[in-house]
N, C-alpha and C positions, 0 to 999 in steps of 0.2 A: 729695774728689778722685775717688772712684768715681762720684759723680753726674755729674761732668764728662766721664767717659771716653767716653760715646757721642758727645758733641759734638766731642771731640778727634779721635776716630776718623773722624768725618764730615769734619772739616777736612782730615785726611790724604788722603782719596781724592776730594776735590772739586777740580776737575771730573772726572767720569768720563772714562776714556781707555783706550787699549789697554794701558796700563801698570798701572793700578789702578782699582777695588779688585780686579778679577780680572786677574792678570798674564798676559794673553793673549800679549803681546809676548815675554816671557822663555820661555814654554812653546813658542811657535811657532819661535823661533830655535833652541831646544834640539832640537826635532823635526827641523828641517832639518839642523842640525849633526851630530846623531847618525847620521842616515842617510847623510851624506857621509863620516863618519869612524868606521868600525867599531872602531877601536883605542881609542875612549873607554873609560876605566876607571871603574867605579862610577857608571853613568849617573844613578842616583837621587841620589847625592851631588852630582853636577854640576848636575842640575836644581834641587835644593834651594838650592844656592849662587846660581844665576842668579835664581831667583824671589825669594830673600831680598834680594839686591842691588837688583833691580828695584823691589820694594815699598818698601824703606827709602829709596832714592834718590828715587823719585817722591813719597813722603810728605814728604821733606825739601824738595823743590822746591815742592810745593803749599803747604805751610805758609809757606815763605819768601815765596812770591808773594802769599798772602793778607795776610801781615803788612805787606808794603810797598805793598799796593794799597788801603789803607783809604780814601784820598781818592776813588779811582775807584769803589770798590765802594759807597761812600755815595752818590756822584753817580748811580749806576745803581739805587739802592734795593735792593741785594742784602743778604741777611742771612746771617751766619755766626757762629761762636762768638766770634770776636774783636770783631766789630761789636756783638754783643749782650752783650759783656763776660762771657760764660761762661768764657772763657779770656782772661787778661790779655795785653796787647801784649808785655810783657816776657817772660812765660812762653812765648809763641809763638815769639819770637826765640830763646830758649834751647833750646826743643824742636827747632826747625828746625836750629840749629847742631849740636846733639847728633846728630841723625839724619844730617846731612851727614858729620860726623866719623866716626860708626860705619860708615857706608857706605864711606868712604875707607879705614878701617882694615881692614875685611873684604876689600875689593878688593885691597889691598896684600898681605894674607895669602894670598888666592887666587892672586895673581900669583906669589908665591914657591912655592906648592904645585904649580902647574901648569907653571911655568917659561915663562910667556908674559907680555908687557907689558900686562896688562889695565889696570893703574893709569894708564898714560900716556894712553890714550884716555879713561878714566873721569875723570881729573883735568881734562882739557880740557872735558869735558861739565860737570863740577861748577863750574868757574870761570865758564864762559859763562852757565850758568843762574843762578848766584848774581848775577853782574853784571846780567843781564837784568832782574831784579826789584829789585835793591838800591837802596834810597833812604836807607840809613843810613850806609854806609861808602864803597864805591866810587862810588856816585852823587854823594856830596858831594865826593870827591876829584877826579873827572873832570868834575863839574858837570852830569852827565846820566845817566839810566838808559837802557840799550839799549831798554827797552820803550816809551819815550816817543816814539820816532821810527821811522817805517817802515823806514829803513835799518838801524837797530839790530835791529828784529824780524827782518829778512831775514838779517842776519849771524848772529844767534843760532840761528835754525832751520837755516840752512845748515851750521852747525858742530855743533850739538847732536845732531841726528838721526843723521848718519853716525857721529859719535864714540860715541854711546850704543849704536848697533847693533853696532859693532865691539867695544866693550868687553864687551857681553853675549855676543857670539859667542866672544870669546877665553876666556871662562870655560869654554866647552865644547870648543873646538877651535882649531886653528891657522888663521891667515889664509889664504884661498884665493880663487879666482874667485867662488865662491858667496857668501862673506861680502861681497866688494866689490860684487857685483850687488845684494845685499840693502841695503847701505849706500846705494847710488844710488837704489834703488826707494823706500826710506823717506825719503830726502832730498826727493824729489818729493812723497811723501805728506805730509811735515811742512809743506812750503810751502803745499800745498793746504789743510791744516788751519788754518794761521794766517790765511790770507786769508778763509776761511769764518768763522772765529772773530771776526775784526775787523768783519765785517758785523753780527754780533749785538751787538757792543760799541760801535757808533757813537755813540749818544746819551751814554753815560757818558764815553767818551773825549773827546768834544767839550766836555762840561761841565768836564772836568778839564784842558782845553786841551792835549791831547796831539796829536801829529802822526803817528798810526798810519795804517796802510793804509786803515782804515775812514773816517777823517776826511779824508784827502787825496784819495782816489779814490772814484768813484761805486760804489754797491753792484753795479750791473750789470757794471761793468768788473772788479771784484774777483771776482765769481762766475764770470765768463767765464775769467779767468786761473786761478782755483782749479780749474775743470773741466779746463783744459788741462794743469795739473800732475798732476791725477789720471789723465788720459789717458797722460801720460808714465810714471807709476807702473806702469800696466798694460803699456805697451809694453816697459819694461825687463824685466818678469817674462816676458812672452811671448817676447821675444828671448832671454832666458836659457834658456828651455825649448828653443828652436830650436837653440841652441848647446850643448845638453846640460849646461849649468851647473846647471839645475834639472831635477828629475824630470819625465818626460812626464806623470805623473799629475796634476801641478799644472795641466795644460792645462784641467782642469775650471773653472779661474778664468775661462774664456771666457764662462761662463754669467752671473755677475754683471757682467762687462765688457759683454756684450750688452745687459743690462737698463739699465745706466748710460748707454750710448750711445743706446739707443732712447728711454728714458723721461725722461732728464734732458738729455743733451747736445743731441740733435736738437730736443727740445721748446723749450729756451731759445734755441737757435740760430735757430729759426723766428721767435721773438719778439724777435730782436735783443738777447737777454740781459736784457730787462727783467724784473724780479722783482715779481710781484703777490701779493696776499693769497691768491689761489686756487692758488698754486704749491706749497703745503705737501707734497702727495703726491709731486711730482717731486723736491723737495729731500730728502724722507725716503728716497726710492728711492736717491738718491746716497749717503746716509749708510749705509743698511742694506747695499747691495751692496758698499760698501767694507769693512765689517766682515766680511761673508761671504767676500770675496776673501782677507782676511788669514787667516781660519780655514782656507780651502781651501789656502792657501799652505803652512801647517804640516802639515795632515792629509795633503794630497796628496804632499808630499815624504816623509813618514814611512811611508806605506802601502807 
């Protein structure tokens, strides 16, 4: 079992995201919440709770996704612990179910302790992410997985990102204008992410006969819409600063925003959004500036 532990851990945090293996999201939400609510008691305890929930829940979702994606992952030539049989299919299902259950129990306990309905928002997130990947229970009952069709992908991300944002926020503080602004910003961020992700997964999704965004729409159209939603993410943050919902110090986010507009948005707009092999630098700029903007969002609000 100990020999398999590194493979199991890798399965938990793959793919890399703002949620794991480094819980940027939970930490950034904490920094913003703490600065807007000085009445928070035992901030280290709150941060630990938020980070724990974020890691366990993202691990659960990742393993569940890998478990139900065997067909697609094989088609794309991917390798992970389940495909290589380092971890059995049955063990992965059990582990994911346990992690989901532990996350829900912890969230319910936190809800009681802080007197806020964290569990309501988190439960919605858990249900939608479970159904999104599920090919074992709900997928058979309803006859489809949300992940297999672009409409299901859109519904999942439109629900999951705001619900997850609000559930993590509620661990730290009460709902307010700042939490709602962040939920909206990360909604646009999430849609941008899924569109970009589907471009990368086109070949495997097509072989698996899925109707994802990447299969139904052209890469240039997906990339254009992804950039537009990322633009909306920045606009929400900048408007929140103008309305004093977010700290003026977050205005530093204009630096990665400028680089994104100059090096990615304008670059592809001039090319009518065609993606070529030589565009790696411009796409990397988009990814890097987005991560930098998220770090600035938390650090700027806290300072």
